[in-house]
C-alpha positions in Angstrom: 196.9 277.2 198.8 195.3 275.6 196.0 197.0 272.6 194.5 198.4 272.7 190.7 198.6 269.1 189.3 201.7 269.0 187.0 200.3 266.3 184.9 197.5 269.0 183.7 200.0 271.7 182.7 200.9 271.9 179.1 204.2 273.5 178.0 203.9 277.2 177.4 201.5 277.5 180.2 202.1 280.5 182.6 200.3 281.6 185.6 199.2 285.2 186.7 200.4 284.2 190.5 203.8 282.4 191.3 203.8 278.9 192.1 205.0 277.3 195.4 206.2 274.2 196.7 204.4 272.3 199.4 206.7 273.7 202.0 206.2 277.1 201.0 209.0 278.0 198.8 208.5 280.1 195.9 209.5 277.9 192.7 208.2 279.9 189.6 207.7 283.8 189.5 204.3 284.9 187.8 203.9 285.2 184.1 206.9 282.5 183.5 206.4 280.6 180.4 206.7 277.1 181.6 208.6 274.4 179.2 208.4 270.8 179.3 212.0 270.7 181.2 210.7 272.7 183.8 207.6 270.3 184.3 210.0 267.3 184.4 212.1 269.3 186.8 209.2 270.2 189.0 208.0 266.6 189.2 211.3 265.5 189.9 211.7 267.5 192.5 208.4 268.2 194.3 206.2 265.4 193.0 202.5 265.7 191.7 201.8 269.1 193.0 202.7 272.6 193.2 200.8 275.3 194.6 199.0 278.4 193.8 198.6 281.6 196.4 194.9 282.0 197.0 195.3 284.0 199.9 192.8 286.9 198.5 190.1 284.5 198.4 187.0 285.2 196.1 183.6 285.4 196.8 182.1 282.4 195.8 178.5 281.4 195.2 178.0 279.7 198.7 177.8 275.4 198.3 174.8 275.3 200.4 173.2 277.1 197.6 174.8 274.8 194.9 173.5 271.7 196.7 170.1 273.0 196.5 170.1 273.5 193.1 171.8 270.3 192.3 169.0 268.2 194.5 166.4 270.6 192.6 167.5 269.5 189.2 168.0 265.6 190.3 164.1 265.9 191.5 162.7 267.7 188.3 165.2 265.5 185.9 164.2 262.2 187.8 160.4 263.1 187.5 160.5 264.0 183.8 162.5 260.5 183.3 159.5 258.7 184.8 156.7 260.7 183.5 157.7 261.9 180.2 156.6 265.4 181.0 157.5 268.5 183.3 155.0 269.1 186.0 153.8 272.2 186.9 154.9 271.4 190.5 158.6 270.7 189.2 158.5 273.9 186.9 157.4 276.3 190.1 159.9 274.6 192.1 162.6 275.4 189.3 161.4 279.3 189.1 161.8 279.2 193.0 165.7 278.0 193.1 166.3 280.7 190.2 164.8 283.2 192.2 166.8 282.3 195.0 170.1 282.4 193.0 169.4 285.1 191.4 169.0 287.1 195.0 172.1 285.6 195.9 173.9 287.2 193.0 172.2 290.5 194.1 173.5 290.5 197.4 177.3 289.9 196.7 179.3 290.5 193.9 180.5 286.9 192.8 184.0 286.5 192.0 184.5 282.9 191.5 182.4 279.7 190.2 183.1 276.4 191.5 182.0 274.0 188.8 180.6 270.7 189.9 182.6 268.3 187.9 182.3 264.6 190.2 180.5 262.1 188.2 180.4 258.5 187.5 177.1 258.6 185.1 175.5 260.2 182.5 172.6 261.3 184.9 175.6 262.6 187.3 176.6 264.6 184.4 173.2 266.1 183.5 172.4 267.1 187.2 175.5 269.0 187.6 175.7 270.3 184.0 172.3 271.8 184.6 173.7 273.8 187.7 177.0 274.7 186.1 175.3 276.2 182.8 172.7 277.8 185.1 174.7 279.5 187.7 177.2 280.3 184.3 174.5 282.1 182.5 173.2 283.8 185.4 176.6 285.6 186.4 177.4 286.2 182.4 173.9 287.8 181.9 174.0 290.0 185.1 177.6 291.1 184.3 176.7 292.1 180.8 174.3 294.6 182.0 172.1 294.5 179.1 168.8 292.5 180.8 166.1 293.7 183.1 165.3 291.6 186.0 162.5 289.6 184.3 164.8 289.0 181.3 167.7 287.4 184.0 165.1 285.2 185.5 164.0 283.8 182.2 167.5 283.5 180.6 168.7 281.7 184.1 165.5 279.3 184.2 165.9 278.7 180.6 169.9 277.7 181.1 168.9 275.6 184.1 166.3 273.6 181.8 168.2 273.7 178.7 169.0 270.0 178.4 165.6 268.9 180.2 165.0 266.8 176.6 168.0 264.5 177.2 165.9 263.0 180.0 163.2 261.4 177.0 166.6 259.9 175.0 167.6 256.5 175.5 170.2 256.3 178.5 172.2 253.6 176.6 172.8 255.9 173.8 173.8 259.1 175.7 176.3 256.8 177.6 177.9 255.6 174.4 181.9 255.7 174.2 183.2 257.1 170.6 181.5 259.2 168.2 177.8 258.8 167.1 176.6 257.7 164.1 174.5 259.8 161.8 171.1 257.7 163.0 172.2 258.1 166.7 172.9 261.6 166.3 169.7 262.3 164.5 168.1 260.8 167.7 170.3 263.0 170.1 169.6 266.2 167.9 165.8 265.9 169.0 166.5 267.2 172.7 166.3 270.8 172.2 162.5 269.9 170.6 161.5 267.3 173.2 162.6 270.1 176.0 160.6 272.6 174.2 157.7 270.8 174.3 157.5 269.6 177.8 158.2 273.5 178.4 155.4 274.7 176.2 152.9 272.4 177.9 153.4 274.2 181.2 150.9 277.2 181.4 152.4 280.7 180.7 156.0 280.1 179.9 157.9 283.1 179.0 159.0 282.9 175.2 162.8 283.4 176.5 162.6 280.1 178.1 161.4 278.4 175.4 163.7 280.0 172.8 166.4 278.9 175.5 165.9 275.6 175.2 164.9 275.1 171.6 167.5 277.1 170.0 170.9 276.4 172.3 172.3 274.5 169.6 172.3 276.9 166.6 175.8 278.3 165.1 176.9 281.3 163.7 177.6 279.7 160.6 173.7 278.5 160.3 175.1 274.9 160.3 173.3 274.4 163.8 170.7 271.5 164.9 167.9 273.2 162.7 170.1 275.5 160.4 168.4 278.4 161.5 169.6 281.8 160.4 171.8 282.7 163.5 171.5 286.5 163.0 167.7 286.2 163.4 168.0 284.3 166.4 167.5 286.2 170.2 170.7 286.5 172.3 169.4 284.4 174.8 170.0 280.7 173.7 173.5 282.1 172.5 174.1 282.7 176.1 173.2 279.4 177.3 175.1 277.9 174.5 178.5 279.4 175.0 178.2 278.4 178.7 177.2 274.9 177.5 179.7 274.3 175.6 182.6 275.6 178.1 181.0 273.2 181.1 181.1 270.3 178.3 184.7 271.0 177.1 185.8 270.8 180.8 184.2 267.5 181.7 185.2 264.4 181.1 182.6 262.4 178.8 182.1 259.2 177.5 183.3 260.0 174.1 186.3 262.0 175.4 188.2 260.5 177.9 190.2 263.8 178.5 188.4 266.9 179.6 190.0 270.7 178.6 191.8 272.4 181.1 190.2 275.8 181.8 192.7 277.8 179.4 192.3 275.2 176.6 188.5 275.5 176.9 188.7 279.2 176.5 190.8 279.1 173.5 188.4 276.7 171.8 185.7 279.4 172.4 187.9 282.0 170.8 188.3 279.7 167.8 184.7 279.3 167.2 184.6 283.2 166.3 182.5 283.3 163.2 181.9 279.7 162.9 179.8 279.0 166.3 179.5 282.0 167.8 179.8 285.9 166.7 182.6 287.6 167.8 180.7 290.4 170.2 179.4 287.4 172.4 182.9 285.4 172.6 184.2 289.1 173.8 181.7 289.5 176.4 182.4 286.0 177.5 186.3 285.8 177.5 186.2 289.4 179.1 183.6 288.3 182.1 184.2 284.6 182.7 187.5 283.0 182.8 188.6 284.8 186.0 185.5 283.6 187.4 186.0 280.0 186.2 189.7 279.8 188.2 191.0 280.0 184.6 194.8 281.4 186.3 196.9 281.0 183.5 197.2 283.9 180.8 194.8 283.9 178.1 197.5 285.0 175.7 201.4 285.2 176.1 204.1 287.1 174.0 204.6 285.7 170.5 201.6 283.3 170.3 200.1 283.6 166.6 196.4 284.5 166.0 194.7 284.2 162.9 192.6 287.3 162.1 189.4 288.2 159.8 191.6 290.0 157.2 193.2 286.6 156.3 196.2 287.7 158.1 198.5 285.9 160.8 199.8 287.8 163.7 202.2 287.9 166.6 200.5 288.8 170.0 203.0 291.1 172.0 200.6 291.9 174.8 197.1 292.3 176.2 194.8 294.4 178.2 192.9 292.2 180.9 189.7 294.5 180.3 189.8 294.2 176.4 191.4 290.6 175.9 190.5 290.0 172.3 192.1 293.2 171.4 195.5 292.4 172.2 198.6 294.4 170.7 199.4 292.6 167.7 201.8 292.7 164.7 200.8 290.9 161.3 203.6 289.0 159.7 201.9 286.9 156.4 198.6 286.9 154.2 197.2 283.1 154.2 194.6 281.6 151.8 193.3 278.1 152.0 193.9 276.2 148.9 192.4 272.6 148.7 192.0 272.4 152.6 195.7 273.7 153.0 196.9 276.9 154.1 199.1 279.0 152.0 201.0 281.8 153.5 202.7 284.8 151.7 204.8 286.5 154.2 205.7 290.2 154.7 209.0 292.0 154.7 208.2 292.9 158.3 205.9 292.6 160.9 203.7 295.5 160.9 201.5 296.6 163.8 197.7 296.2 163.6 194.9 298.0 165.7 192.2 295.3 166.6 188.7 296.6 167.1 185.2 295.3 167.7 184.0 296.6 164.5 186.8 296.0 162.2 190.0 293.5 162.4 189.5 291.1 165.0 191.0 287.7 166.2 189.3 284.5 164.9 191.1 281.9 165.8 194.2 281.0 168.1 196.6 278.9 166.2 197.4 275.9 168.4 198.0 273.1 166.4 201.6 271.9 167.0 202.6 271.1 163.3 201.3 274.2 161.9 203.2 276.2 165.0 206.4 274.5 164.1 206.2 275.5 160.5 205.2 279.0 161.1 207.7 279.7 163.9 210.7 278.2 161.6 209.6 280.5 158.9 209.3 283.2 161.0 213.2 282.4 162.3 214.4 282.1 158.9 212.8 285.5 157.6 214.0 287.1 160.7 210.7 288.3 161.7 211.3 286.9 165.3 
């Protein structure tokens, strides 16, 4: 049984399996939306934790393998900090570890990834983050079934080394609490270029690796670090970027004292469609990764509200776990933005609409409390729910 910390459950959450008390009593059936009152009642009766049945233990990336990769990342990054360069020896060590990781992934079907989250300094974060993004990207790329073995190797190695340029940036700046000012952010934005220069200086590095390091902060709206046209970029840095963002969101950072839960991070990635990432990449990530990342809550629940690329709002009725971004929905209004505010024109009835990969699709899950209250009030007044 795995602990579920009640402090980190949000009202409206639900779990795909039942929850139990410490003595094994079932206290909540699967897929029941949890209210604030239920959370308070559980805390009063059972204390800080409930428990999640994990009797069907998933096959994880072995801890010894994670430790090898972590120690390798620490050695490489510490050497870079001292010498301001990536040595051929360090690079070869990274290649060897990546080969072992991919061998592990090929020998068993990984069903769960335990991300490293224990940290006390930015150095710890950087070591852990390198390992997490490396493993996540390897599994994502492998399960997408679009890459040959050489490409998988280069993608994984690039993900493992993607933030190596951080080691040439002032530690005090990286550990700063609060937002960076413009000047500070310009310094931080240099890390992809710094990492690229180090990797390029090692003989015969694959262009995939160089591209992954250099372009992993570019965005769909062409407003990334270098403001490059997203559609012209290779897919490799995009895979690294989406795993990079997930791991960063779910980790406590100096500028953000609370991390996102898994489901909050998944929703944030869905909400990045057509701004940071393209729909197809987010769809691949959402269909492949959440269950592997121990995201035990449902991605959507009945009557969640989403925005579509048709500039309509819709109610979610249900979804297929194999095609998560194509739930059954009913549209209920047309919206447009006027001077930063949303103006909505409600339909007389909620109409079913079929979502698809190449047609109408979700671009946002509405999760702003004030917006939700306003929309739900209007829906009740118009008797649409």
